[in-house]
N, CA, C and O atoms as a MOPAC input file, in Angstrom:
PM7 MOZYME 1SCF
protein

 N     59.71500 1   -47.99500 1  -155.49500 1
 C     58.81100 1   -46.95200 1  -155.20200 1
 C     58.97100 1   -46.60300 1  -153.72100 1
 O     59.61000 1   -47.33800 1  -152.96800 1
 N     58.40800 1   -45.52300 1  -153.32900 1
 C     58.53400 1   -45.09000 1  -152.06000 1
 C     57.75700 1   -45.88800 1  -151.01200 1
 O     56.72400 1   -46.48000 1  -151.32300 1
 N     58.23000 1   -45.90400 1  -149.82600 1
 C     57.54900 1   -46.62600 1  -148.71200 1
 C     56.19000 1   -46.24000 1  -148.43800 1
 O     55.37500 1   -47.06600 1  -148.02800 1
 N     55.84300 1   -44.81400 1  -148.67600 1
 C     54.62100 1   -44.35700 1  -148.32600 1
 C     53.61500 1   -44.42900 1  -149.45300 1
 O     52.51600 1   -43.89200 1  -149.30800 1
 N     53.93800 1   -45.07700 1  -150.59200 1
 C     53.00600 1   -45.29000 1  -151.69900 1
 C     51.74100 1   -45.90800 1  -151.28700 1
 O     50.66300 1   -45.39900 1  -151.59400 1
 N     51.84000 1   -47.06000 1  -150.55600 1
 C     50.55100 1   -47.71200 1  -150.08000 1
 C     49.73200 1   -46.89200 1  -149.14900 1
 O     48.50400 1   -46.87900 1  -149.23000 1
 N     50.40300 1   -46.20100 1  -148.25400 1
 C     49.63800 1   -45.37500 1  -147.31000 1
 C     48.95400 1   -44.26000 1  -148.02900 1
 O     47.82800 1   -43.90600 1  -147.67900 1
 N     49.62200 1   -43.65800 1  -149.07900 1
 C     48.89600 1   -42.64900 1  -149.80000 1
 C     47.71300 1   -43.16800 1  -150.54600 1
 O     46.62900 1   -42.58500 1  -150.53600 1
 N     47.97100 1   -44.41300 1  -151.27200 1
 C     46.84600 1   -44.99400 1  -151.90400 1
 C     45.79100 1   -45.22200 1  -150.98100 1
 O     44.67700 1   -44.83700 1  -151.33700 1
 N     45.91300 1   -45.81300 1  -149.77600 1
 C     44.92200 1   -46.09300 1  -148.83900 1
 C     44.24300 1   -44.83200 1  -148.33100 1
 O     43.02800 1   -44.81600 1  -148.13700 1
 N     44.98500 1   -43.82000 1  -148.12400 1
 C     44.36400 1   -42.49200 1  -147.67200 1
 C     43.48200 1   -41.88500 1  -148.74500 1
 O     42.41800 1   -41.33700 1  -148.45600 1
 N     43.93800 1   -41.98800 1  -149.99500 1
 C     43.05100 1   -41.48700 1  -151.18700 1
 C     41.81100 1   -42.32300 1  -151.24900 1
 O     40.74000 1   -41.74800 1  -151.44100 1
 N     41.84800 1   -43.66000 1  -151.10100 1
 C     40.72100 1   -44.52300 1  -151.16100 1
 C     39.78400 1   -44.18100 1  -150.07500 1
 O     38.57100 1   -44.11500 1  -150.27200 1
 N     40.37600 1   -43.94600 1  -148.84400 1
 C     39.48600 1   -43.52100 1  -147.77700 1
 C     38.76400 1   -42.23800 1  -147.93000 1
 O     37.63600 1   -42.11000 1  -147.45200 1
 N     39.38100 1   -41.23700 1  -148.60100 1
 C     38.77700 1   -40.03900 1  -148.93500 1
 C     37.70000 1   -40.24800 1  -149.92600 1
 O     36.62800 1   -39.66400 1  -149.76500 1
 N     37.88400 1   -41.00000 1  -150.89800 1
 C     36.83800 1   -41.32800 1  -151.88600 1
 C     35.61400 1   -41.99700 1  -151.19200 1
 O     34.46000 1   -41.66600 1  -151.46300 1
 N     35.92900 1   -42.95200 1  -150.28500 1
 C     34.80600 1   -43.63300 1  -149.59000 1
 C     34.04800 1   -42.63000 1  -148.83000 1
 O     32.81900 1   -42.61400 1  -148.90300 1
 N     34.74900 1   -41.72600 1  -148.05100 1
 C     34.08000 1   -40.74800 1  -147.28300 1
 C     33.19600 1   -39.74800 1  -148.10400 1
 O     32.15200 1   -39.26700 1  -147.66400 1
 N     33.72100 1   -39.48400 1  -149.34800 1
 C     32.97400 1   -38.59100 1  -150.23500 1
 C     31.61500 1   -39.36200 1  -150.54700 1
 O     30.54800 1   -38.75300 1  -150.47800 1
 N     31.66700 1   -40.65100 1  -150.87600 1
 C     30.56200 1   -41.38700 1  -151.19900 1
 C     29.51500 1   -41.42100 1  -150.12700 1
 O     28.31300 1   -41.35400 1  -150.38300 1
 N     30.02400 1   -41.53200 1  -148.87600 1
 C     29.09000 1   -41.41200 1  -147.74100 1
 C     28.41500 1   -40.06800 1  -147.52200 1
 O     27.25100 1   -39.95600 1  -147.13600 1
 N     29.21000 1   -39.08000 1  -147.78900 1
 C     28.71100 1   -37.63700 1  -147.60300 1
 C     27.76700 1   -37.23700 1  -148.71200 1
 O     26.98800 1   -36.31100 1  -148.48800 1
 N     27.75700 1   -37.83200 1  -149.87000 1
 C     26.98200 1   -37.45000 1  -150.93700 1
 C     25.51600 1   -37.60000 1  -150.69600 1
 O     24.73600 1   -36.82500 1  -151.25000 1
 N     25.09500 1   -38.53600 1  -149.91400 1
 C     23.73800 1   -38.71100 1  -149.53600 1
 C     23.26800 1   -37.50800 1  -148.59400 1
 O     22.12400 1   -37.06000 1  -148.67200 1
 N     24.13600 1   -37.05400 1  -147.77900 1
 C     23.84700 1   -35.96200 1  -146.90200 1
 C     23.79100 1   -34.63600 1  -147.65900 1
 O     22.97800 1   -33.74600 1  -147.40500 1
 N     24.73600 1   -34.58000 1  -148.62400 1
 C     24.75000 1   -33.38700 1  -149.48400 1
 C     23.41100 1   -33.25700 1  -150.26000 1
 O     22.84200 1   -32.16800 1  -150.33500 1
 N     22.94800 1   -34.30600 1  -150.79800 1
 C     21.64500 1   -34.34500 1  -151.44700 1
 C     20.44100 1   -33.83000 1  -150.61900 1
 O     19.48300 1   -33.24000 1  -151.11900 1
 N     20.58200 1   -34.10300 1  -149.34400 1
 C     19.55700 1   -33.67600 1  -148.40300 1
 C     19.66700 1   -32.28600 1  -147.93400 1
 O     18.68200 1   -31.54900 1  -147.94800 1
 N     20.86100 1   -31.88000 1  -147.50500 1
 C     21.07600 1   -30.60300 1  -146.90600 1
 C     21.87700 1   -29.58900 1  -147.66600 1
 O     21.86600 1   -28.39500 1  -147.36900 1
 N     22.58400 1   -30.10400 1  -148.66800 1
 C     23.50700 1   -29.28100 1  -149.49500 1
 C     24.91500 1   -29.24700 1  -148.88700 1
 O     25.10600 1   -29.31000 1  -147.67200 1
 N     25.86400 1   -29.14600 1  -149.77800 1
 C     27.21200 1   -29.08100 1  -149.32200 1
 C     27.62200 1   -27.95600 1  -148.40700 1
 O     28.53500 1   -28.10100 1  -147.59400 1
 N     26.92400 1   -26.79900 1  -148.54600 1
 C     27.22700 1   -25.56800 1  -147.75600 1
 C     26.94700 1   -25.78300 1  -146.32800 1
 O     27.51400 1   -25.06800 1  -145.50200 1
 N     26.07500 1   -26.75600 1  -145.93800 1
 C     25.64900 1   -26.98700 1  -144.60300 1
 C     26.51000 1   -28.07700 1  -143.86800 1
 O     26.27900 1   -28.41700 1  -142.70800 1
 N     27.50500 1   -28.58800 1  -144.62600 1
 C     28.42300 1   -29.53300 1  -144.02700 1
 C     29.44100 1   -28.76900 1  -143.16400 1
 O     29.71200 1   -27.58500 1  -143.36400 1
 N     29.98700 1   -29.51900 1  -142.19500 1
 C     31.14600 1   -28.92600 1  -141.45100 1
 C     32.32200 1   -28.71300 1  -142.41200 1
 O     32.43300 1   -29.38400 1  -143.43800 1
 N     33.14400 1   -27.81800 1  -142.07700 1
 C     34.36400 1   -27.44000 1  -142.91300 1
 C     35.16200 1   -28.64800 1  -143.28700 1
 O     35.55000 1   -28.80900 1  -144.44400 1
 N     35.42700 1   -29.54000 1  -142.28300 1
 C     36.29800 1   -30.68400 1  -142.54400 1
 C     35.63100 1   -31.59400 1  -143.58500 1
 O     36.33500 1   -32.23100 1  -144.36800 1
 N     34.31600 1   -31.67200 1  -143.61400 1
 C     33.73800 1   -32.61000 1  -144.63100 1
 C     33.58300 1   -31.92700 1  -145.98900 1
 O     33.53500 1   -32.61600 1  -147.00800 1
 N     33.49800 1   -30.52400 1  -146.04000 1
 C     33.57000 1   -29.84500 1  -147.27900 1
 C     34.93400 1   -30.04000 1  -147.90200 1
 O     35.04200 1   -30.23900 1  -149.11200 1
 N     35.96000 1   -29.98600 1  -147.10400 1
 C     37.33200 1   -30.18100 1  -147.51600 1
 C     37.44700 1   -31.63600 1  -148.10400 1
 O     38.07600 1   -31.80100 1  -149.15000 1
 N     36.89100 1   -32.62700 1  -147.49800 1
 C     36.94700 1   -33.95800 1  -148.03600 1
 C     36.30000 1   -34.00200 1  -149.41400 1
 O     36.86700 1   -34.62200 1  -150.31400 1
 N     35.16000 1   -33.38700 1  -149.62800 1
 C     34.52900 1   -33.31900 1  -150.92100 1
 C     35.42800 1   -32.68100 1  -151.97500 1
 O     35.47500 1   -33.15900 1  -153.10800 1
 N     36.11000 1   -31.66000 1  -151.64200 1
 C     37.03100 1   -30.98700 1  -152.61800 1
 C     38.19800 1   -31.82400 1  -152.96300 1
 O     38.57600 1   -31.92800 1  -154.13000 1
 N     38.79600 1   -32.44100 1  -151.94800 1
 C     40.01800 1   -33.32100 1  -152.23900 1
 C     39.59700 1   -34.60200 1  -152.96600 1
 O     40.34500 1   -35.11300 1  -153.80000 1
 N     38.39500 1   -35.12500 1  -152.65300 1
 C     37.92500 1   -36.18600 1  -153.42100 1
 C     37.70600 1   -35.86300 1  -154.89600 1
 O     37.92400 1   -36.71500 1  -155.75700 1
 N     37.27900 1   -34.64300 1  -155.18700 1
 C     37.13000 1   -34.16900 1  -156.50800 1
 C     38.44400 1   -34.09300 1  -157.19300 1
 O     38.59100 1   -34.44300 1  -158.36400 1
 N     39.45500 1   -33.60300 1  -156.40100 1
 C     40.86000 1   -33.51900 1  -157.02800 1
 C     41.37000 1   -34.89900 1  -157.36700 1
 O     42.01000 1   -35.11200 1  -158.39600 1
 N     41.05300 1   -35.90300 1  -156.41400 1
 C     41.53500 1   -37.17400 1  -156.70100 1
 C     40.89600 1   -37.79000 1  -157.98600 1
 O     41.59200 1   -38.38200 1  -158.81000 1
 N     39.59200 1   -37.63600 1  -158.12300 1
 C     38.79100 1   -38.11100 1  -159.21700 1
 C     39.20600 1   -37.46100 1  -160.59100 1
 O     39.49300 1   -38.10400 1  -161.60100 1
 N     39.19300 1   -36.14000 1  -160.48100 1
 C     39.26700 1   -35.43800 1  -161.77900 1
 C     40.71900 1   -35.14800 1  -162.19000 1
 O     41.06800 1   -35.21300 1  -163.36900 1
 N     41.55800 1   -34.82500 1  -161.18900 1
 C     42.98000 1   -34.51800 1  -161.46700 1
 C     43.92000 1   -35.69300 1  -161.50500 1
 O     44.92600 1   -35.67200 1  -162.21500 1
 N     43.59500 1   -36.72300 1  -160.74000 1
 C     44.44700 1   -37.85100 1  -160.70600 1
 C     43.93400 1   -39.08600 1  -161.43200 1
 O     44.66100 1   -39.67600 1  -162.23200 1
 N     42.73700 1   -39.47400 1  -161.17600 1
 C     42.24700 1   -40.76000 1  -161.82800 1
 C     41.79500 1   -40.62700 1  -163.21900 1
 O     41.95100 1   -41.55400 1  -164.01300 1
 N     41.21300 1   -39.45800 1  -163.56700 1
 C     40.66400 1   -39.27800 1  -164.90600 1
 C     41.78300 1   -38.93100 1  -165.85300 1
 O     42.61800 1   -38.07400 1  -165.56300 1
 N     41.79600 1   -39.62400 1  -167.02400 1
 C     42.82100 1   -39.32700 1  -168.04300 1
 C     42.17100 1   -38.96500 1  -169.33300 1
 O     41.05100 1   -39.40300 1  -169.59700 1
 N     42.83400 1   -38.17300 1  -170.16500 1
 C     42.33700 1   -37.78700 1  -171.46700 1
 C     43.13900 1   -38.60900 1  -172.44900 1
 O     44.32300 1   -38.34400 1  -172.66100 1
 N     42.49900 1   -39.62100 1  -173.06000 1
 C     43.19900 1   -40.51000 1  -173.93900 1
 C     43.76600 1   -39.88800 1  -175.22900 1
 O     44.67200 1   -40.44000 1  -175.85200 1
 N     43.21900 1   -38.74500 1  -175.60600 1
 C     43.61800 1   -38.13200 1  -176.87100 1
 C     44.79300 1   -37.07900 1  -176.56600 1
 O     45.38700 1   -36.51800 1  -177.48800 1
 N     45.07300 1   -36.86000 1  -175.29000 1
 C     46.16100 1   -35.90800 1  -174.89700 1
 C     47.53700 1   -36.59500 1  -175.00400 1
 O     47.73900 1   -37.68700 1  -174.47100 1
 N     48.44100 1   -35.96100 1  -175.67600 1
 C     49.80300 1   -36.58300 1  -175.83700 1
 C     50.62400 1   -36.96200 1  -174.69100 1
 O     51.46300 1   -37.86200 1  -174.71600 1
 N     50.31900 1   -36.17000 1  -173.60300 1
 C     51.04800 1   -36.37200 1  -172.26300 1
 C     50.18400 1   -37.21000 1  -171.32800 1
 O     50.66400 1   -38.14600 1  -170.68900 1
 N     48.93000 1   -36.86400 1  -171.26100 1
 C     48.04000 1   -37.55000 1  -170.24400 1
 C     47.57500 1   -38.98200 1  -170.63200 1
 O     46.96800 1   -39.69000 1  -169.82800 1
 N     47.87600 1   -39.37600 1  -171.87100 1
 C     47.49500 1   -40.76300 1  -172.31600 1
 C     48.15600 1   -41.83900 1  -171.52200 1
 O     47.56700 1   -42.86600 1  -171.18500 1
 N     49.41600 1   -41.56700 1  -171.23100 1
 C     50.20200 1   -42.51700 1  -170.45300 1
 C     50.78600 1   -41.80500 1  -169.22400 1
 O     51.30200 1   -40.69300 1  -169.32900 1
 N     50.70000 1   -42.44100 1  -168.09500 1
 C     51.24100 1   -41.78800 1  -166.90200 1
 C     52.14400 1   -42.79900 1  -166.17500 1
 O     51.63000 1   -43.78200 1  -165.64100 1
 N     53.45100 1   -42.59600 1  -166.13700 1
 C     54.37700 1   -43.43500 1  -165.47400 1
 C     54.08100 1   -43.48800 1  -163.94400 1
 O     53.53500 1   -42.54300 1  -163.37500 1
 N     54.46100 1   -44.62500 1  -163.30000 1
 C     54.16900 1   -44.80300 1  -161.91600 1
 C     54.78800 1   -43.72800 1  -161.04200 1
 O     54.16400 1   -43.28600 1  -160.07700 1
 N     56.02000 1   -43.29000 1  -161.36300 1
 C     56.62200 1   -42.23000 1  -160.56100 1
 C     55.88600 1   -40.99800 1  -160.69300 1
 O     55.85100 1   -40.25200 1  -159.71400 1
 N     55.29000 1   -40.66900 1  -161.76300 1
 C     54.46200 1   -39.42600 1  -161.84500 1
 C     53.19600 1   -39.63600 1  -161.05300 1
 O     52.75400 1   -38.71700 1  -160.36400 1
 N     52.62700 1   -40.73900 1  -161.11700 1
 C     51.39400 1   -41.01600 1  -160.30600 1
 C     51.63400 1   -40.88500 1  -158.91700 1
 O     50.82000 1   -40.30300 1  -158.19900 1
 N     52.77700 1   -41.42000 1  -158.43600 1
 C     53.16600 1   -41.29200 1  -157.04400 1
 C     53.33900 1   -39.81900 1  -156.56100 1
 O     52.87600 1   -39.43100 1  -155.48900 1
 N     54.02500 1   -39.03500 1  -157.41100 1
 C     54.23800 1   -37.61500 1  -156.98200 1
 C     52.95000 1   -36.87500 1  -157.02100 1
 O     52.73000 1   -36.04200 1  -156.14200 1
 N     52.10100 1   -37.09400 1  -157.93300 1
 C     50.79800 1   -36.41100 1  -158.01300 1
 C     49.97600 1   -36.78000 1  -156.73200 1
 O     49.47000 1   -35.91400 1  -156.01800 1
 N     49.88400 1   -38.03400 1  -156.50700 1
 C     49.07700 1   -38.47000 1  -155.28700 1
 C     49.65700 1   -37.88800 1  -154.04600 1
 O     48.92400 1   -37.39800 1  -153.18700 1
 N     50.98200 1   -37.92700 1  -153.92300 1
 C     51.63000 1   -37.34900 1  -152.72400 1
 C     51.37500 1   -35.86900 1  -152.55300 1
 O     51.15500 1   -35.41600 1  -151.43000 1
 N     51.39400 1   -35.13800 1  -153.57100 1
 C     51.02600 1   -33.74200 1  -153.46400 1
 C     49.55500 1   -33.54600 1  -153.05500 1
 O     49.27100 1   -32.65700 1  -152.25300 1
 N     48.65200 1   -34.31300 1  -153.55700 1
 C     47.21200 1   -34.25400 1  -153.21100 1
 C     47.05600 1   -34.55000 1  -151.72400 1
 O     46.39200 1   -33.77500 1  -151.03700 1
 N     47.62300 1   -35.61500 1  -151.19200 1
 C     47.53300 1   -36.04000 1  -149.91100 1
 C     48.25600 1   -35.04100 1  -148.95600 1
 O     47.81100 1   -34.82900 1  -147.82800 1
 N     49.35700 1   -34.44200 1  -149.41900 1
 C     49.98300 1   -33.36700 1  -148.59600 1
 C     49.12300 1   -32.17800 1  -148.41000 1
 O     49.00700 1   -31.58400 1  -147.33800 1
 N     48.48600 1   -31.84200 1  -149.58800 1
 C     47.55200 1   -30.67800 1  -149.53600 1
 C     46.44600 1   -30.96500 1  -148.56900 1
 O     46.10500 1   -30.11300 1  -147.74900 1
 N     45.88600 1   -32.12100 1  -148.64100 1
 C     44.81300 1   -32.55300 1  -147.75900 1
 C     45.24300 1   -32.41300 1  -146.23000 1
 O     44.55800 1   -31.81800 1  -145.39900 1
 N     46.37700 1   -32.99000 1  -145.97900 1
 C     46.85500 1   -32.97300 1  -144.54000 1
 C     47.21400 1   -31.60400 1  -144.04900 1
 O     46.95400 1   -31.31700 1  -142.88000 1
 N     47.79500 1   -30.73000 1  -144.84900 1
 C     48.14300 1   -29.30700 1  -144.47700 1
 C     46.82900 1   -28.54200 1  -144.36400 1
 O     46.68100 1   -27.69500 1  -143.48200 1
 N     45.88900 1   -28.82600 1  -145.23400 1
 C     44.51700 1   -28.07500 1  -145.21000 1
 C     43.77600 1   -28.45700 1  -143.96600 1
 O     43.05400 1   -27.60800 1  -143.44400 1
 N     43.89000 1   -29.71900 1  -143.40900 1
 C     43.20300 1   -30.06700 1  -142.26700 1
 C     43.73900 1   -29.19600 1  -141.08400 1
 O     42.97400 1   -28.66600 1  -140.27800 1
 N     45.06700 1   -29.08300 1  -141.03000 1
 C     45.72100 1   -28.23900 1  -139.98800 1
 C     45.19100 1   -26.78900 1  -140.11700 1
 O     44.81300 1   -26.14400 1  -139.14000 1
 N     45.18900 1   -26.34400 1  -141.32100 1
 C     44.75700 1   -24.96400 1  -141.54700 1
 C     43.34800 1   -24.69500 1  -141.10800 1
 O     43.01900 1   -23.63500 1  -140.57600 1
 N     42.46500 1   -25.76400 1  -141.36600 1
 C     41.07000 1   -25.58800 1  -140.90600 1
 C     41.07700 1   -25.39200 1  -139.39700 1
 O     40.35700 1   -24.52600 1  -138.89900 1
 N     41.84300 1   -26.14600 1  -138.66700 1
 C     41.91200 1   -26.00200 1  -137.23400 1
 C     42.41600 1   -24.70200 1  -136.69100 1
 O     42.21800 1   -24.32500 1  -135.53600 1
 N     43.14300 1   -23.98100 1  -137.69100 1
 C     43.56300 1   -22.59300 1  -137.38000 1
 C     42.60400 1   -21.51000 1  -137.79200 1
 O     42.89100 1   -20.32100 1  -137.65900 1
 N     41.49500 1   -21.91700 1  -138.27900 1
 C     40.46900 1   -20.92400 1  -138.56900 1
 C     40.26000 1   -20.61200 1  -140.08400 1
 O     39.39100 1   -19.81800 1  -140.44400 1
 N     41.05900 1   -21.24300 1  -140.93900 1
 C     40.90900 1   -20.91700 1  -142.37600 1
 C     39.68500 1   -21.74600 1  -142.84100 1
 O     39.31900 1   -22.72700 1  -142.19300 1
 N     39.07400 1   -21.35400 1  -143.93600 1
 C     37.91900 1   -21.93300 1  -144.57500 1
 C     38.28600 1   -22.89500 1  -145.68000 1
 O     39.32400 1   -22.74600 1  -146.32400 1
 N     37.41000 1   -23.91300 1  -145.90800 1
 C     37.68700 1   -24.80000 1  -147.06600 1
 C     37.80400 1   -24.00700 1  -148.39900 1
 O     38.62900 1   -24.34600 1  -149.24700 1
 N     36.97300 1   -22.95300 1  -148.57500 1
 C     36.91300 1   -22.23700 1  -149.81600 1
 C     38.22900 1   -21.44000 1  -149.93400 1
 O     38.78500 1   -21.33400 1  -151.02800 1
 N     38.71600 1   -20.89600 1  -148.84700 1
 C     40.02100 1   -20.24100 1  -148.90100 1
 C     41.14300 1   -21.11100 1  -149.35800 1
 O     41.98900 1   -20.71700 1  -150.16100 1
 N     41.13300 1   -22.30400 1  -148.83000 1
 C     42.21100 1   -23.28300 1  -149.16200 1
 C     42.00500 1   -23.84500 1  -150.58000 1
 O     42.99600 1   -23.99000 1  -151.29500 1
 N     40.86500 1   -24.14700 1  -150.99900 1
 C     40.69500 1   -24.71700 1  -152.34700 1
 C     40.77700 1   -23.73100 1  -153.43200 1
 O     40.81600 1   -24.09800 1  -154.60600 1
 N     40.80600 1   -22.42000 1  -153.06700 1
 C     40.99700 1   -21.35800 1  -154.04700 1
 C     42.39600 1   -20.99800 1  -154.15500 1
 O     42.70000 1   -20.11300 1  -154.95400 1
 N     43.31200 1   -21.58200 1  -153.43600 1
 C     44.79700 1   -21.33600 1  -153.55600 1
 C     45.19100 1   -21.67800 1  -154.99700 1
 O     44.72300 1   -22.67000 1  -155.55500 1
 N     46.04900 1   -20.85300 1  -155.58900 1
 C     46.60200 1   -21.11200 1  -156.85800 1
 C     47.25600 1   -22.56100 1  -157.02100 1
 O     47.33000 1   -23.12500 1  -158.11300 1
 N     47.68400 1   -23.05900 1  -155.92200 1
 C     48.43300 1   -24.34300 1  -155.94700 1
 C     47.37100 1   -25.49200 1  -156.33600 1
 O     47.76700 1   -26.51800 1  -156.89000 1
 N     46.16800 1   -25.31400 1  -156.06600 1
 C     45.12000 1   -26.33700 1  -156.39900 1
 C     44.98300 1   -26.43300 1  -157.99900 1
 O     44.90700 1   -27.50000 1  -158.60800 1
 N     44.96600 1   -25.25200 1  -158.54300 1
 C     44.96200 1   -25.31200 1  -160.05400 1
 C     46.23600 1   -25.86300 1  -160.58300 1
 O     46.21700 1   -26.63300 1  -161.54300 1
 N     47.36200 1   -25.50200 1  -159.99300 1
 C     48.61000 1   -26.05100 1  -160.41400 1
 C     48.62700 1   -27.60100 1  -160.29500 1
 O     49.07900 1   -28.26800 1  -161.22500 1
 N     48.17300 1   -28.15000 1  -159.23800 1
 C     48.02900 1   -29.63900 1  -159.05800 1
 C     47.16600 1   -30.21400 1  -160.21600 1
 O     47.53900 1   -31.23300 1  -160.79700 1
 N     46.06500 1   -29.60100 1  -160.54600 1
 C     45.25800 1   -30.12800 1  -161.59000 1
 C     45.86400 1   -30.04900 1  -162.97500 1
 O     45.40800 1   -30.76500 1  -163.86700 1
 N     46.86000 1   -29.22200 1  -163.20100 1
 C     47.51600 1   -29.11000 1  -164.49200 1
 C     48.72300 1   -30.04500 1  -164.53900 1
 O     49.30200 1   -30.22500 1  -165.61000 1
 N     49.10500 1   -30.61900 1  -163.46700 1
 C     50.39500 1   -31.48400 1  -163.50000 1
 C     50.27800 1   -32.63300 1  -164.50300 1
 O     51.25900 1   -32.95300 1  -165.17400 1
 N     49.17000 1   -33.22800 1  -164.61700 1
 C     49.07000 1   -34.39100 1  -165.50300 1
 C     49.31600 1   -34.12900 1  -166.95200 1
 O     49.54700 1   -35.04900 1  -167.73700 1
 N     49.26100 1   -32.78500 1  -167.33400 1
 C     49.48200 1   -32.42600 1  -168.71000 1
 C     50.92500 1   -32.02500 1  -168.99400 1
 O     51.31900 1   -31.79600 1  -170.13800 1
 N     51.67400 1   -31.95100 1  -167.94600 1
 C     53.10600 1   -31.46200 1  -168.08000 1
 C     53.95600 1   -32.67700 1  -168.58900 1
 O     53.79300 1   -33.82100 1  -168.16400 1
 N     54.87000 1   -32.32400 1  -169.53000 1
 C     55.79500 1   -33.36800 1  -169.90200 1
 C     56.83000 1   -33.57900 1  -168.78500 1
 O     57.03800 1   -32.72600 1  -167.92100 1
 N     57.45500 1   -34.73600 1  -168.84700 1
 C     58.44300 1   -35.11200 1  -167.79800 1
 C     59.45700 1   -34.06100 1  -167.45200 1
 O     59.75000 1   -33.84300 1  -166.27700 1
 N     60.00600 1   -33.39400 1  -168.46600 1
 C     61.05100 1   -32.31100 1  -168.23000 1
 C     60.54300 1   -31.26600 1  -167.24600 1
 O     61.25400 1   -30.87500 1  -166.32000 1
 N     59.30500 1   -30.81800 1  -167.45300 1
 C     58.80200 1   -29.74900 1  -166.55300 1
 C     58.12400 1   -30.27500 1  -165.36000 1
 O     57.96700 1   -29.51700 1  -164.40300 1
 N     57.70800 1   -31.47200 1  -165.30900 1
 C     56.92700 1   -32.08400 1  -164.25900 1
 C     57.63200 1   -31.94300 1  -162.91700 1
 O     57.05100 1   -31.40100 1  -161.97700 1
 N     58.90400 1   -32.43300 1  -162.80300 1
 C     59.54500 1   -32.56900 1  -161.59400 1
 C     59.79800 1   -31.15700 1  -160.86600 1
 O     59.65700 1   -31.01000 1  -159.65200 1
 N     60.17500 1   -30.17600 1  -161.71400 1
 C     60.38000 1   -28.91400 1  -161.16400 1
 C     59.10300 1   -28.25200 1  -160.67700 1
 O     59.11900 1   -27.56700 1  -159.65500 1
 N     57.99800 1   -28.44000 1  -161.38400 1
 C     56.75600 1   -27.88700 1  -160.89400 1
 C     56.23900 1   -28.60600 1  -159.64900 1
 O     55.55500 1   -28.01000 1  -158.81700 1
 N     56.57400 1   -29.89700 1  -159.53000 1
 C     56.18400 1   -30.62500 1  -158.30300 1
 C     56.92400 1   -29.97700 1  -157.14800 1
 O     56.33800 1   -29.83600 1  -156.07500 1
 N     58.11500 1   -29.59400 1  -157.29600 1
 C     58.90300 1   -29.04500 1  -156.20000 1
 C     58.26500 1   -27.64200 1  -155.81100 1
 O     58.16300 1   -27.26900 1  -154.64200 1
 N     57.87300 1   -26.95200 1  -156.83800 1
 C     57.28700 1   -25.56700 1  -156.56500 1
 C     55.92200 1   -25.74000 1  -155.77100 1
 O     55.58300 1   -24.95900 1  -154.88200 1
 N     55.21900 1   -26.76000 1  -156.14800 1
 C     53.92900 1   -26.98800 1  -155.55700 1
 C     54.10200 1   -27.49000 1  -154.08100 1
 O     53.34900 1   -27.11000 1  -153.18400 1
 N     55.07700 1   -28.31500 1  -153.89300 1
 C     55.44500 1   -28.86600 1  -152.59700 1
 C     55.79200 1   -27.83400 1  -151.67300 1
 O     55.36800 1   -27.90300 1  -150.52000 1
 N     56.53400 1   -26.86100 1  -152.05300 1
 C     56.90900 1   -25.67000 1  -151.30200 1
 C     55.64800 1   -24.80600 1  -150.96800 1
 O     55.54100 1   -24.25800 1  -149.87100 1
 N     54.75600 1   -24.70500 1  -151.88300 1
 C     53.52100 1   -23.90100 1  -151.64600 1
 C     52.63200 1   -24.60100 1  -150.59300 1
 O     52.01000 1   -23.99200 1  -149.72200 1
 N     52.63300 1   -25.87300 1  -150.75200 1
 C     51.80900 1   -26.72600 1  -149.79700 1
 C     52.37700 1   -26.52700 1  -148.41200 1
 O     51.64900 1   -26.25400 1  -147.45800 1
 N     53.68300 1   -26.66700 1  -148.31400 1
 C     54.33900 1   -26.54800 1  -146.88100 1
 C     54.16000 1   -25.10500 1  -146.35300 1
 O     54.28900 1   -24.86500 1  -145.15200 1
 N     53.87500 1   -24.19100 1  -147.21600 1
 C     53.71300 1   -22.79400 1  -146.70100 1
 C     52.27600 1   -22.46100 1  -146.32700 1
 O     52.00300 1   -21.36900 1  -145.82700 1
 N     51.40200 1   -23.34200 1  -146.55200 1
 C     49.98000 1   -23.10200 1  -146.11200 1
 C     49.83300 1   -22.73400 1  -144.69100 1
 O     49.06900 1   -21.82300 1  -144.37100 1
 N     50.54500 1   -23.41300 1  -143.79000 1
 C     50.45100 1   -23.09300 1  -142.40900 1
 C     51.58500 1   -22.31400 1  -141.87100 1
 O     51.69000 1   -22.12000 1  -140.66000 1
 N     52.47800 1   -21.84000 1  -142.76800 1
 C     53.61900 1   -20.98300 1  -142.29500 1
 C     53.10400 1   -19.64000 1  -141.76800 1
 O     52.14700 1   -19.11000 1  -142.33300 1
 N     53.65800 1   -19.09600 1  -140.77300 1
 C     53.18200 1   -17.79900 1  -140.31700 1
 C     54.12900 1   -16.73200 1  -140.80000 1
 O     53.91900 1   -15.55000 1  -140.52700 1

């Protein structure tokens, strides 16, 4: 496995912990009143929970997920998060970033068979890298 597997796992865990802390604040003031960076944390945490951790046991592809597929999916989510943080600093909004087509493509990865998965990951990786391209 890749050397950054553990760091990706730890970063995802940290995002989920931060979401848990933010949820109390969200209940009091609403998500719309949070700073952009914290709204981004909430959205990426949702991606981790729903698109990465949650599996559909009756789906023929999503029932079983090989470690390499898990790694690539997590790597894309973390890359999206990191590039989005940079984009926030450049004046983009969390809504603008989370409405990018690549977010939907990431969520659909878990349903792709192995043959299609790797090529789609490369497409998404390029889209993520272009978030901050001028």
